[in-house]
PDB file of N, CA, C and O in Angstrom:
ATOM      1  N   MET A   1      25.769  21.743  11.073  1.00  0.00           N
ATOM      2  CA  MET A   1      25.077  21.854   9.787  1.00  0.00           C
ATOM      3  C   MET A   1      24.842  23.333   9.575  1.00  0.00           C
ATOM      4  O   MET A   1      24.266  24.016  10.423  1.00  0.00           O
ATOM      5  N   ASP A   2      25.279  23.802   8.473  1.00  0.00           N
ATOM      6  CA  ASP A   2      25.151  25.256   8.187  1.00  0.00           C
ATOM      7  C   ASP A   2      24.104  25.451   7.087  1.00  0.00           C
ATOM      8  O   ASP A   2      23.664  26.581   6.878  1.00  0.00           O
ATOM      9  N   SER A   3      23.667  24.344   6.340  1.00  0.00           N
ATOM     10  CA  SER A   3      22.814  24.585   5.122  1.00  0.00           C
ATOM     11  C   SER A   3      21.319  24.740   5.693  1.00  0.00           C
ATOM     12  O   SER A   3      21.010  24.330   6.812  1.00  0.00           O
ATOM     13  N   ASN A   4      20.533  25.293   4.924  1.00  0.00           N
ATOM     14  CA  ASN A   4      19.146  25.470   5.263  1.00  0.00           C
ATOM     15  C   ASN A   4      18.283  25.139   4.124  1.00  0.00           C
ATOM     16  O   ASN A   4      18.347  25.872   3.137  1.00  0.00           O
ATOM     17  N   PRO A   5      17.433  24.076   4.126  1.00  0.00           N
ATOM     18  CA  PRO A   5      17.152  23.317   5.263  1.00  0.00           C
ATOM     19  C   PRO A   5      18.245  22.383   5.592  1.00  0.00           C
ATOM     20  O   PRO A   5      19.057  22.061   4.724  1.00  0.00           O
ATOM     21  N   ARG A   6      18.312  21.934   6.787  1.00  0.00           N
ATOM     22  CA  ARG A   6      19.462  20.947   7.084  1.00  0.00           C
ATOM     23  C   ARG A   6      18.806  19.566   6.518  1.00  0.00           C
ATOM     24  O   ARG A   6      17.603  19.307   6.545  1.00  0.00           O
ATOM     25  N   THR A   7      19.801  18.762   6.017  1.00  0.00           N
ATOM     26  CA  THR A   7      19.280  17.460   5.442  1.00  0.00           C
ATOM     27  C   THR A   7      20.247  16.319   5.930  1.00  0.00           C
ATOM     28  O   THR A   7      21.444  16.547   6.099  1.00  0.00           O
ATOM     29  N   LEU A   8      19.771  15.271   6.116  1.00  0.00           N
ATOM     30  CA  LEU A   8      20.618  14.019   6.390  1.00  0.00           C
ATOM     31  C   LEU A   8      20.444  12.948   5.281  1.00  0.00           C
ATOM     32  O   LEU A   8      19.334  12.444   5.110  1.00  0.00           O
ATOM     33  N   THR A   9      21.476  12.598   4.544  1.00  0.00           N
ATOM     34  CA  THR A   9      21.432  11.609   3.524  1.00  0.00           C
ATOM     35  C   THR A   9      22.252  10.423   3.983  1.00  0.00           C
ATOM     36  O   THR A   9      23.350  10.554   4.524  1.00  0.00           O
ATOM     37  N   PHE A  10      21.701   9.322   3.756  1.00  0.00           N
ATOM     38  CA  PHE A  10      22.429   8.062   4.179  1.00  0.00           C
ATOM     39  C   PHE A  10      23.234   7.480   3.024  1.00  0.00           C
ATOM     40  O   PHE A  10      22.703   7.414   1.916  1.00  0.00           O
ATOM     41  N   PHE A  11      24.474   7.057   3.210  1.00  0.00           N
ATOM     42  CA  PHE A  11      25.325   6.258   2.154  1.00  0.00           C
ATOM     43  C   PHE A  11      25.639   5.001   2.678  1.00  0.00           C
ATOM     44  O   PHE A  11      25.983   4.879   3.854  1.00  0.00           O
ATOM     45  N   ILE A  12      25.539   3.934   1.812  1.00  0.00           N
ATOM     46  CA  ILE A  12      26.105   2.563   2.120  1.00  0.00           C
ATOM     47  C   ILE A  12      27.119   2.273   1.199  1.00  0.00           C
ATOM     48  O   ILE A  12      26.848   2.376   0.002  1.00  0.00           O
ATOM     49  N   ASN A  13      28.280   1.916   1.563  1.00  0.00           N
ATOM     50  CA  ASN A  13      29.411   1.694   0.680  1.00  0.00           C
ATOM     51  C   ASN A  13      29.553   2.694  -0.424  1.00  0.00           C
ATOM     52  O   ASN A  13      29.728   2.344  -1.592  1.00  0.00           O
ATOM     53  N   ASP A  14      29.469   4.036  -0.014  1.00  0.00           N
ATOM     54  CA  ASP A  14      29.453   5.237  -0.895  1.00  0.00           C
ATOM     55  C   ASP A  14      28.350   5.284  -1.897  1.00  0.00           C
ATOM     56  O   ASP A  14      28.447   6.024  -2.876  1.00  0.00           O
ATOM     57  N   LYS A  15      27.268   4.504  -1.692  1.00  0.00           N
ATOM     58  CA  LYS A  15      26.186   4.571  -2.574  1.00  0.00           C
ATOM     59  C   LYS A  15      25.028   5.356  -1.836  1.00  0.00           C
ATOM     60  O   LYS A  15      24.607   4.933  -0.759  1.00  0.00           O
ATOM     61  N   GLU A  16      24.565   6.385  -2.358  1.00  0.00           N
ATOM     62  CA  GLU A  16      23.533   7.228  -1.861  1.00  0.00           C
ATOM     63  C   GLU A  16      22.320   6.372  -1.692  1.00  0.00           C
ATOM     64  O   GLU A  16      22.007   5.652  -2.640  1.00  0.00           O
ATOM     65  N   GLN A  17      21.535   6.359  -0.510  1.00  0.00           N
ATOM     66  CA  GLN A  17      20.413   5.662  -0.377  1.00  0.00           C
ATOM     67  C   GLN A  17      19.118   6.646  -0.785  1.00  0.00           C
ATOM     68  O   GLN A  17      19.193   7.870  -0.669  1.00  0.00           O
ATOM     69  N   PRO A  18      18.083   6.049  -1.210  1.00  0.00           N
ATOM     70  CA  PRO A  18      17.087   6.761  -1.750  1.00  0.00           C
ATOM     71  C   PRO A  18      16.289   7.803  -0.742  1.00  0.00           C
ATOM     72  O   PRO A  18      15.865   8.880  -1.161  1.00  0.00           O
ATOM     73  N   ASN A  19      16.140   7.411   0.509  1.00  0.00           N
ATOM     74  CA  ASN A  19      15.433   8.233   1.413  1.00  0.00           C
ATOM     75  C   ASN A  19      16.380   9.137   2.214  1.00  0.00           C
ATOM     76  O   ASN A  19      17.441   8.721   2.679  1.00  0.00           O
ATOM     77  N   TYR A  20      15.947  10.376   2.346  1.00  0.00           N
ATOM     78  CA  TYR A  20      16.777  11.356   3.059  1.00  0.00           C
ATOM     79  C   TYR A  20      15.795  12.133   3.876  1.00  0.00           C
ATOM     80  O   TYR A  20      14.589  12.169   3.631  1.00  0.00           O
ATOM     81  N   ILE A  21      16.464  12.831   4.990  1.00  0.00           N
ATOM     82  CA  ILE A  21      15.557  13.489   5.974  1.00  0.00           C
ATOM     83  C   ILE A  21      15.825  15.021   5.837  1.00  0.00           C
ATOM     84  O   ILE A  21      16.980  15.445   5.815  1.00  0.00           O
ATOM     85  N   SER A  22      14.786  15.810   5.747  1.00  0.00           N
ATOM     86  CA  SER A  22      14.971  17.262   5.635  1.00  0.00           C
ATOM     87  C   SER A  22      14.513  17.961   6.832  1.00  0.00           C
ATOM     88  O   SER A  22      13.916  17.315   7.693  1.00  0.00           O
ATOM     89  N   ASN A  23      14.735  19.253   6.986  1.00  0.00           N
ATOM     90  CA  ASN A  23      14.347  20.177   8.053  1.00  0.00           C
ATOM     91  C   ASN A  23      14.779  19.666   9.496  1.00  0.00           C
ATOM     92  O   ASN A  23      14.070  19.810  10.492  1.00  0.00           O
ATOM     93  N   LEU A  24      15.932  19.099   9.492  1.00  0.00           N
ATOM     94  CA  LEU A  24      16.515  18.711  10.875  1.00  0.00           C
ATOM     95  C   LEU A  24      16.690  19.933  11.802  1.00  0.00           C
ATOM     96  O   LEU A  24      16.974  21.030  11.320  1.00  0.00           O
ATOM     97  N   PRO A  25      16.519  19.749  13.165  1.00  0.00           N
ATOM     98  CA  PRO A  25      16.827  20.763  14.047  1.00  0.00           C
ATOM     99  C   PRO A  25      18.236  21.042  14.260  1.00  0.00           C
ATOM    100  O   PRO A  25      19.019  20.317  13.645  1.00  0.00           O
ATOM    101  N   ASP A  26      18.706  21.932  14.995  1.00  0.00           N
ATOM    102  CA  ASP A  26      20.257  22.221  15.195  1.00  0.00           C
ATOM    103  C   ASP A  26      20.960  21.058  15.764  1.00  0.00           C
ATOM    104  O   ASP A  26      22.086  20.759  15.366  1.00  0.00           O
ATOM    105  N   THR A  27      20.324  20.364  16.711  1.00  0.00           N
ATOM    106  CA  THR A  27      20.846  19.154  17.370  1.00  0.00           C
ATOM    107  C   THR A  27      19.991  17.882  17.099  1.00  0.00           C
ATOM    108  O   THR A  27      18.760  17.927  17.082  1.00  0.00           O
ATOM    109  N   ILE A  28      20.623  16.879  16.911  1.00  0.00           N
ATOM    110  CA  ILE A  28      19.898  15.629  16.748  1.00  0.00           C
ATOM    111  C   ILE A  28      20.553  14.381  17.451  1.00  0.00           C
ATOM    112  O   ILE A  28      21.749  14.439  17.736  1.00  0.00           O
ATOM    113  N   ARG A  29      19.878  13.347  17.719  1.00  0.00           N
ATOM    114  CA  ARG A  29      20.394  12.055  18.385  1.00  0.00           C
ATOM    115  C   ARG A  29      20.002  11.060  17.339  1.00  0.00           C
ATOM    116  O   ARG A  29      19.046  11.186  16.573  1.00  0.00           O
ATOM    117  N   PHE A  30      20.859  10.035  17.387  1.00  0.00           N
ATOM    118  CA  PHE A  30      20.567   8.724  16.554  1.00  0.00           C
ATOM    119  C   PHE A  30      20.179   7.617  17.439  1.00  0.00           C
ATOM    120  O   PHE A  30      20.753   7.413  18.509  1.00  0.00           O
ATOM    121  N   TRP A  31      19.107   6.826  16.953  1.00  0.00           N
ATOM    122  CA  TRP A  31      18.765   5.620  17.610  1.00  0.00           C
ATOM    123  C   TRP A  31      18.671   4.625  16.496  1.00  0.00           C
ATOM    124  O   TRP A  31      18.192   4.946  15.408  1.00  0.00           O
ATOM    125  N   VAL A  32      19.151   3.342  16.765  1.00  0.00           N
ATOM    126  CA  VAL A  32      19.043   2.367  15.736  1.00  0.00           C
ATOM    127  C   VAL A  32      18.245   1.145  16.289  1.00  0.00           C
ATOM    128  O   VAL A  32      18.506   0.737  17.421  1.00  0.00           O
ATOM    129  N   ASN A  33      17.370   0.603  15.602  1.00  0.00           N
ATOM    130  CA  ASN A  33      16.555  -0.623  15.951  1.00  0.00           C
ATOM    131  C   ASN A  33      16.784  -1.760  14.848  1.00  0.00           C
ATOM    132  O   ASN A  33      16.442  -1.702  13.667  1.00  0.00           O
ATOM    133  N   ILE A  34      17.386  -2.720  15.445  1.00  0.00           N
ATOM    134  CA  ILE A  34      17.874  -3.776  14.533  1.00  0.00           C
ATOM    135  C   ILE A  34      16.624  -4.872  14.693  1.00  0.00           C
ATOM    136  O   ILE A  34      16.280  -5.337  15.779  1.00  0.00           O
ATOM    137  N   LEU A  35      16.040  -5.181  13.476  1.00  0.00           N
ATOM    138  CA  LEU A  35      14.903  -6.057  13.568  1.00  0.00           C
ATOM    139  C   LEU A  35      15.290  -7.539  13.320  1.00  0.00           C
ATOM    140  O   LEU A  35      14.652  -8.427  13.886  1.00  0.00           O
ATOM    141  N   THR A  36      16.309  -7.822  12.499  1.00  0.00           N
ATOM    142  CA  THR A  36      16.617  -9.215  12.165  1.00  0.00           C
ATOM    143  C   THR A  36      17.789  -9.781  13.108  1.00  0.00           C
ATOM    144  O   THR A  36      18.823  -9.146  13.317  1.00  0.00           O
ATOM    145  N   GLU A  37      17.552 -10.875  13.580  1.00  0.00           N
ATOM    146  CA  GLU A  37      18.564 -11.595  14.454  1.00  0.00           C
ATOM    147  C   GLU A  37      19.870 -11.741  13.643  1.00  0.00           C
ATOM    148  O   GLU A  37      19.864 -12.155  12.483  1.00  0.00           O
ATOM    149  N   GLY A  38      20.975 -11.388  14.297  1.00  0.00           N
ATOM    150  CA  GLY A  38      22.334 -11.599  13.472  1.00  0.00           C
ATOM    151  C   GLY A  38      22.713 -10.411  12.826  1.00  0.00           C
ATOM    152  O   GLY A  38      23.872 -10.333  12.417  1.00  0.00           O
ATOM    153  N   SER A  39      21.872  -9.391  12.650  1.00  0.00           N
ATOM    154  CA  SER A  39      22.045  -8.221  11.894  1.00  0.00           C
ATOM    155  C   SER A  39      23.031  -7.161  12.697  1.00  0.00           C
ATOM    156  O   SER A  39      23.088  -7.234  13.925  1.00  0.00           O
ATOM    157  N   SER A  40      23.682  -6.331  12.090  1.00  0.00           N
ATOM    158  CA  SER A  40      24.467  -5.491  12.865  1.00  0.00           C
ATOM    159  C   SER A  40      24.438  -4.059  12.146  1.00  0.00           C
ATOM    160  O   SER A  40      24.047  -3.948  10.985  1.00  0.00           O
ATOM    161  N   PHE A  41      24.869  -2.987  12.898  1.00  0.00           N
ATOM    162  CA  PHE A  41      24.860  -1.570  12.442  1.00  0.00           C
ATOM    163  C   PHE A  41      26.155  -0.978  12.993  1.00  0.00           C
ATOM    164  O   PHE A  41      26.507  -1.129  14.162  1.00  0.00           O
ATOM    165  N   LYS A  42      26.850  -0.284  12.062  1.00  0.00           N
ATOM    166  CA  LYS A  42      27.990   0.322  12.502  1.00  0.00           C
ATOM    167  C   LYS A  42      28.167   1.704  11.905  1.00  0.00           C
ATOM    168  O   LYS A  42      28.212   1.724  10.675  1.00  0.00           O
ATOM    169  N   LEU A  43      28.272   2.815  12.512  1.00  0.00           N
ATOM    170  CA  LEU A  43      28.388   4.195  11.955  1.00  0.00           C
ATOM    171  C   LEU A  43      29.903   4.315  11.819  1.00  0.00           C
ATOM    172  O   LEU A  43      30.666   4.370  12.784  1.00  0.00           O
ATOM    173  N   LEU A  44      30.270   4.350  10.554  1.00  0.00           N
ATOM    174  CA  LEU A  44      31.721   4.574  10.251  1.00  0.00           C
ATOM    175  C   LEU A  44      32.228   6.069  10.183  1.00  0.00           C
ATOM    176  O   LEU A  44      33.368   6.444  10.455  1.00  0.00           O
ATOM    177  N   GLN A  45      31.240   6.799   9.797  1.00  0.00           N
ATOM    178  CA  GLN A  45      31.628   8.220   9.517  1.00  0.00           C
ATOM    179  C   GLN A  45      30.439   9.182   9.634  1.00  0.00           C
ATOM    180  O   GLN A  45      29.351   8.941   9.110  1.00  0.00           O
ATOM    181  N   PHE A  46      30.698  10.258  10.331  1.00  0.00           N
ATOM    182  CA  PHE A  46      29.691  11.369  10.456  1.00  0.00           C
ATOM    183  C   PHE A  46      30.294  12.638  10.107  1.00  0.00           C
ATOM    184  O   PHE A  46      31.219  13.037  10.815  1.00  0.00           O
ATOM    185  N   GLU A  47      29.909  13.332   9.123  1.00  0.00           N
ATOM    186  CA  GLU A  47      30.543  14.489   8.465  1.00  0.00           C
ATOM    187  C   GLU A  47      29.611  15.668   8.467  1.00  0.00           C
ATOM    188  O   GLU A  47      28.414  15.476   8.256  1.00  0.00           O
ATOM    189  N   ARG A  48      30.076  16.867   8.689  1.00  0.00           N
ATOM    190  CA  ARG A  48      29.469  18.133   8.433  1.00  0.00           C
ATOM    191  C   ARG A  48      30.082  18.623   7.210  1.00  0.00           C
ATOM    192  O   ARG A  48      31.220  19.084   7.303  1.00  0.00           O
ATOM    193  N   LEU A  49      29.513  18.594   6.088  1.00  0.00           N
ATOM    194  CA  LEU A  49      29.986  19.045   4.763  1.00  0.00           C
ATOM    195  C   LEU A  49      29.793  20.537   4.458  1.00  0.00           C
ATOM    196  O   LEU A  49      28.755  21.124   4.764  1.00  0.00           O
ATOM    197  N   LEU A  50      30.813  21.122   3.854  1.00  0.00           N
ATOM    198  CA  LEU A  50      30.587  22.470   3.415  1.00  0.00           C
ATOM    199  C   LEU A  50      29.685  22.591   2.119  1.00  0.00           C
ATOM    200  O   LEU A  50      29.022  23.606   1.906  1.00  0.00           O
ATOM    201  N   ARG A  51      29.696  21.521   1.279  1.00  0.00           N
ATOM    202  CA  ARG A  51      28.893  21.480   0.127  1.00  0.00           C
ATOM    203  C   ARG A  51      28.239  20.052   0.160  1.00  0.00           C
ATOM    204  O   ARG A  51      28.863  19.067   0.554  1.00  0.00           O
ATOM    205  N   PRO A  52      26.915  20.005  -0.287  1.00  0.00           N
ATOM    206  CA  PRO A  52      26.297  18.717  -0.204  1.00  0.00           C
ATOM    207  C   PRO A  52      26.955  17.704  -1.131  1.00  0.00           C
ATOM    208  O   PRO A  52      27.386  18.107  -2.211  1.00  0.00           O
ATOM    209  N   ALA A  53      27.057  16.524  -0.824  1.00  0.00           N
ATOM    210  CA  ALA A  53      27.535  15.413  -1.697  1.00  0.00           C
ATOM    211  C   ALA A  53      26.433  14.637  -2.223  1.00  0.00           C
ATOM    212  O   ALA A  53      26.642  13.875  -3.166  1.00  0.00           O
ATOM    213  N   ALA A  54      25.157  14.762  -1.657  1.00  0.00           N
ATOM    214  CA  ALA A  54      23.909  13.961  -2.180  1.00  0.00           C
ATOM    215  C   ALA A  54      23.357  14.656  -3.433  1.00  0.00           C
ATOM    216  O   ALA A  54      23.377  15.870  -3.635  1.00  0.00           O
ATOM    217  N   LYS A  55      22.900  13.781  -4.181  1.00  0.00           N
ATOM    218  CA  LYS A  55      22.292  14.175  -5.455  1.00  0.00           C
ATOM    219  C   LYS A  55      20.668  14.219  -5.400  1.00  0.00           C
ATOM    220  O   LYS A  55      20.065  15.020  -6.114  1.00  0.00           O
ATOM    221  N   HIS A  56      20.052  13.424  -4.620  1.00  0.00           N
ATOM    222  CA  HIS A  56      18.630  13.357  -4.404  1.00  0.00           C
ATOM    223  C   HIS A  56      17.926  13.147  -5.712  1.00  0.00           C
ATOM    224  O   HIS A  56      17.063  13.949  -6.069  1.00  0.00           O
ATOM    225  N   GLY A  57      18.251  12.107  -6.447  1.00  0.00           N
ATOM    226  CA  GLY A  57      17.707  11.945  -7.884  1.00  0.00           C
ATOM    227  C   GLY A  57      16.256  11.621  -7.810  1.00  0.00           C
ATOM    228  O   GLY A  57      15.652  11.587  -6.738  1.00  0.00           O
ATOM    229  N   PRO A  58      15.705  11.382  -8.966  1.00  0.00           N
ATOM    230  CA  PRO A  58      14.305  10.999  -9.176  1.00  0.00           C
ATOM    231  C   PRO A  58      13.637   9.967  -8.281  1.00  0.00           C
ATOM    232  O   PRO A  58      12.473  10.068  -7.892  1.00  0.00           O
ATOM    233  N   GLN A  59      14.505   8.915  -7.970  1.00  0.00           N
ATOM    234  CA  GLN A  59      13.988   7.830  -7.135  1.00  0.00           C
ATOM    235  C   GLN A  59      14.170   8.162  -5.529  1.00  0.00           C
ATOM    236  O   GLN A  59      13.874   7.339  -4.662  1.00  0.00           O
ATOM    237  N   SER A  60      14.655   9.373  -5.266  1.00  0.00           N
ATOM    238  CA  SER A  60      14.751   9.706  -3.862  1.00  0.00           C
ATOM    239  C   SER A  60      13.405  10.096  -3.190  1.00  0.00           C
ATOM    240  O   SER A  60      12.524  10.621  -3.872  1.00  0.00           O
ATOM    241  N   LYS A  61      13.231   9.851  -1.881  1.00  0.00           N
ATOM    242  CA  LYS A  61      12.066  10.347  -1.238  1.00  0.00           C
ATOM    243  C   LYS A  61      12.489  11.196   0.005  1.00  0.00           C
ATOM    244  O   LYS A  61      13.248  10.736   0.858  1.00  0.00           O
ATOM    245  N   GLU A  62      11.974  12.438   0.069  1.00  0.00           N
ATOM    246  CA  GLU A  62      12.205  13.324   1.226  1.00  0.00           C
ATOM    247  C   GLU A  62      11.237  12.916   2.433  1.00  0.00           C
ATOM    248  O   GLU A  62      10.016  12.834   2.297  1.00  0.00           O
ATOM    249  N   LEU A  63      11.887  12.682   3.575  1.00  0.00           N
ATOM    250  CA  LEU A  63      11.097  12.537   4.765  1.00  0.00           C
ATOM    251  C   LEU A  63      11.357  13.808   5.677  1.00  0.00           C
ATOM    252  O   LEU A  63      12.481  14.073   6.103  1.00  0.00           O
ATOM    253  N   LYS A  64      10.294  14.531   5.930  1.00  0.00           N
ATOM    254  CA  LYS A  64      10.479  15.739   6.823  1.00  0.00           C
ATOM    255  C   LYS A  64      10.388  15.495   8.264  1.00  0.00           C
ATOM    256  O   LYS A  64       9.471  14.877   8.804  1.00  0.00           O
ATOM    257  N   TRP A  65      11.459  16.051   8.888  1.00  0.00           N
ATOM    258  CA  TRP A  65      11.578  15.925  10.328  1.00  0.00           C
ATOM    259  C   TRP A  65      10.254  16.288  10.975  1.00  0.00           C
ATOM    260  O   TRP A  65       9.640  17.284  10.591  1.00  0.00           O
ATOM    261  N   GLY A  66       9.796  15.505  11.948  1.00  0.00           N
ATOM    262  CA  GLY A  66       8.627  15.811  12.773  1.00  0.00           C
ATOM    263  C   GLY A  66       7.418  15.262  12.206  1.00  0.00           C
ATOM    264  O   GLY A  66       6.411  15.266  12.915  1.00  0.00           O
ATOM    265  N   GLU A  67       7.357  14.754  10.944  1.00  0.00           N
ATOM    266  CA  GLU A  67       6.217  14.169  10.307  1.00  0.00           C
ATOM    267  C   GLU A  67       6.242  12.786  10.634  1.00  0.00           C
ATOM    268  O   GLU A  67       7.258  12.298  11.130  1.00  0.00           O
ATOM    269  N   HIS A  68       5.060  11.992  10.370  1.00  0.00           N
ATOM    270  CA  HIS A  68       4.967  10.525  10.599  1.00  0.00           C
ATOM    271  C   HIS A  68       5.416   9.959   9.339  1.00  0.00           C
ATOM    272  O   HIS A  68       5.011  10.453   8.286  1.00  0.00           O
ATOM    273  N   TRP A  69       6.233   8.949   9.344  1.00  0.00           N
ATOM    274  CA  TRP A  69       6.768   8.195   8.172  1.00  0.00           C
ATOM    275  C   TRP A  69       6.348   6.855   8.277  1.00  0.00           C
ATOM    276  O   TRP A  69       6.703   6.150   9.222  1.00  0.00           O
ATOM    277  N   PHE A  70       5.523   6.404   7.256  1.00  0.00           N
ATOM    278  CA  PHE A  70       5.072   5.058   7.312  1.00  0.00           C
ATOM    279  C   PHE A  70       5.445   4.338   5.949  1.00  0.00           C
ATOM    280  O   PHE A  70       5.347   4.920   4.868  1.00  0.00           O
ATOM    281  N   THR A  71       5.860   3.085   6.075  1.00  0.00           N
ATOM    282  CA  THR A  71       5.923   2.157   5.054  1.00  0.00           C
ATOM    283  C   THR A  71       5.291   0.835   5.491  1.00  0.00           C
ATOM    284  O   THR A  71       5.874   0.109   6.295  1.00  0.00           O
ATOM    285  N   GLY A  72       4.163   0.534   4.993  1.00  0.00           N
ATOM    286  CA  GLY A  72       3.337  -0.608   5.335  1.00  0.00           C
ATOM    287  C   GLY A  72       2.989  -0.485   6.793  1.00  0.00           C
ATOM    288  O   GLY A  72       2.419   0.552   7.135  1.00  0.00           O
ATOM    289  N   ASP A  73       3.247  -1.377   7.677  1.00  0.00           N
ATOM    290  CA  ASP A  73       3.020  -1.280   9.176  1.00  0.00           C
ATOM    291  C   ASP A  73       4.176  -0.655   9.954  1.00  0.00           C
ATOM    292  O   ASP A  73       4.084  -0.545  11.177  1.00  0.00           O
ATOM    293  N   ILE A  74       5.200  -0.266   9.334  1.00  0.00           N
ATOM    294  CA  ILE A  74       6.322   0.267  10.118  1.00  0.00           C
ATOM    295  C   ILE A  74       6.257   1.686  10.257  1.00  0.00           C
ATOM    296  O   ILE A  74       6.101   2.390   9.259  1.00  0.00           O
ATOM    297  N   ILE A  75       6.365   2.183  11.426  1.00  0.00           N
ATOM    298  CA  ILE A  75       6.449   3.706  11.672  1.00  0.00           C
ATOM    299  C   ILE A  75       7.916   4.118  11.962  1.00  0.00           C
ATOM    300  O   ILE A  75       8.552   3.646  12.905  1.00  0.00           O
ATOM    301  N   PHE A  76       8.404   5.018  11.099  1.00  0.00           N
ATOM    302  CA  PHE A  76       9.697   5.421  11.226  1.00  0.00           C
ATOM    303  C   PHE A  76      10.030   6.584  12.126  1.00  0.00           C
ATOM    304  O   PHE A  76      11.177   6.938  12.400  1.00  0.00           O
ATOM    305  N   SER A  77       8.835   7.189  12.594  1.00  0.00           N
ATOM    306  CA  SER A  77       9.056   8.226  13.491  1.00  0.00           C
ATOM    307  C   SER A  77       8.206   8.157  14.887  1.00  0.00           C
ATOM    308  O   SER A  77       7.078   7.666  14.909  1.00  0.00           O
ATOM    309  N   ASP A  78       8.749   8.612  15.876  1.00  0.00           N
ATOM    310  CA  ASP A  78       7.965   8.388  17.180  1.00  0.00           C
ATOM    311  C   ASP A  78       7.348   9.726  17.384  1.00  0.00           C
ATOM    312  O   ASP A  78       7.061  10.002  18.549  1.00  0.00           O
ATOM    313  N   SER A  79       7.096  10.594  16.475  1.00  0.00           N
ATOM    314  CA  SER A  79       6.450  11.920  16.782  1.00  0.00           C
ATOM    315  C   SER A  79       4.951  11.774  17.088  1.00  0.00           C
ATOM    316  O   SER A  79       4.204  12.744  16.959  1.00  0.00           O
ATOM    317  N   ASP A  80       4.482  10.520  17.509  1.00  0.00           N
ATOM    318  CA  ASP A  80       3.037  10.409  17.897  1.00  0.00           C
ATOM    319  C   ASP A  80       2.938  11.107  19.243  1.00  0.00           C
ATOM    320  O   ASP A  80       1.816  11.405  19.652  1.00  0.00           O
ATOM    321  N   SER A  81       4.021  11.395  19.972  1.00  0.00           N
ATOM    322  CA  SER A  81       3.938  11.887  21.318  1.00  0.00           C
ATOM    323  C   SER A  81       3.442  13.410  21.225  1.00  0.00           C
ATOM    324  O   SER A  81       3.497  13.992  20.142  1.00  0.00           O
ATOM    325  N   GLU A  82       3.001  13.989  22.272  1.00  0.00           N
ATOM    326  CA  GLU A  82       2.483  15.315  22.237  1.00  0.00           C
ATOM    327  C   GLU A  82       3.717  16.280  22.202  1.00  0.00           C
ATOM    328  O   GLU A  82       3.517  17.443  21.852  1.00  0.00           O
ATOM    329  N   SER A  83       4.990  15.871  22.544  1.00  0.00           N
ATOM    330  CA  SER A  83       6.057  16.762  22.766  1.00  0.00           C
ATOM    331  C   SER A  83       6.629  17.133  21.307  1.00  0.00           C
ATOM    332  O   SER A  83       6.334  16.488  20.300  1.00  0.00           O
ATOM    333  N   ASP A  84       7.419  18.167  21.316  1.00  0.00           N
ATOM    334  CA  ASP A  84       8.098  18.796  20.160  1.00  0.00           C
ATOM    335  C   ASP A  84       9.084  17.771  19.690  1.00  0.00           C
ATOM    336  O   ASP A  84       9.968  17.433  20.477  1.00  0.00           O
ATOM    337  N   PRO A  85       9.031  17.224  18.460  1.00  0.00           N
ATOM    338  CA  PRO A  85       9.914  16.306  17.995  1.00  0.00           C
ATOM    339  C   PRO A  85      11.335  16.525  17.923  1.00  0.00           C
ATOM    340  O   PRO A  85      12.156  15.624  17.754  1.00  0.00           O
ATOM    341  N   SER A  86      11.630  17.869  18.068  1.00  0.00           N
ATOM    342  CA  SER A  86      12.916  18.300  17.915  1.00  0.00           C
ATOM    343  C   SER A  86      13.595  18.426  19.389  1.00  0.00           C
ATOM    344  O   SER A  86      14.764  18.785  19.524  1.00  0.00           O
ATOM    345  N   THR A  87      12.778  18.109  20.437  1.00  0.00           N
ATOM    346  CA  THR A  87      13.211  18.196  21.747  1.00  0.00           C
ATOM    347  C   THR A  87      13.497  16.812  22.335  1.00  0.00           C
ATOM    348  O   THR A  87      12.573  15.998  22.330  1.00  0.00           O
ATOM    349  N   PRO A  88      14.563  16.502  22.789  1.00  0.00           N
ATOM    350  CA  PRO A  88      14.881  15.148  23.365  1.00  0.00           C
ATOM    351  C   PRO A  88      13.956  14.851  24.523  1.00  0.00           C
ATOM    352  O   PRO A  88      13.574  15.724  25.302  1.00  0.00           O
ATOM    353  N   ASP A  89      13.593  13.498  24.603  1.00  0.00           N
ATOM    354  CA  ASP A  89      12.778  13.045  25.648  1.00  0.00           C
ATOM    355  C   ASP A  89      13.343  13.266  27.069  1.00  0.00           C
ATOM    356  O   ASP A  89      14.535  13.057  27.295  1.00  0.00           O
ATOM    357  N   SER A  90      12.477  13.696  28.044  1.00  0.00           N
ATOM    358  CA  SER A  90      13.074  13.945  29.334  1.00  0.00           C
ATOM    359  C   SER A  90      13.493  12.897  30.150  1.00  0.00           C
ATOM    360  O   SER A  90      14.274  13.061  31.087  1.00  0.00           O
ATOM    361  N   ASP A  91      12.898  11.586  29.763  1.00  0.00           N
ATOM    362  CA  ASP A  91      13.241  10.403  30.632  1.00  0.00           C
ATOM    363  C   ASP A  91      14.500   9.671  30.181  1.00  0.00           C
ATOM    364  O   ASP A  91      14.700   8.537  30.618  1.00  0.00           O
ATOM    365  N   ASP A  92      15.337  10.220  29.364  1.00  0.00           N
ATOM    366  CA  ASP A  92      16.636   9.655  28.965  1.00  0.00           C
ATOM    367  C   ASP A  92      17.543   9.522  30.196  1.00  0.00           C
ATOM    368  O   ASP A  92      18.681   9.067  30.078  1.00  0.00           O
TER     369      ASP A  92
END
């Protein structure tokens, strides 16, 4: 990623999703947690674009890397730890 700040926008069936992540570090890892039995997840494409394809319209919500993200009782970030959120866990 060469843009600054680095952002990650999710698309499902070519439709931009409302939440996006900004201020990403140079390297990142993906983890997926499936909550509903019978659900699945497949990453079909991962691209580094020269120009952004995302529009981030008025319904979009920016989630900043390293901050706590809450929706109801669900925590979307594990940055509760004392470690730097951009540094991978050492027990991997």
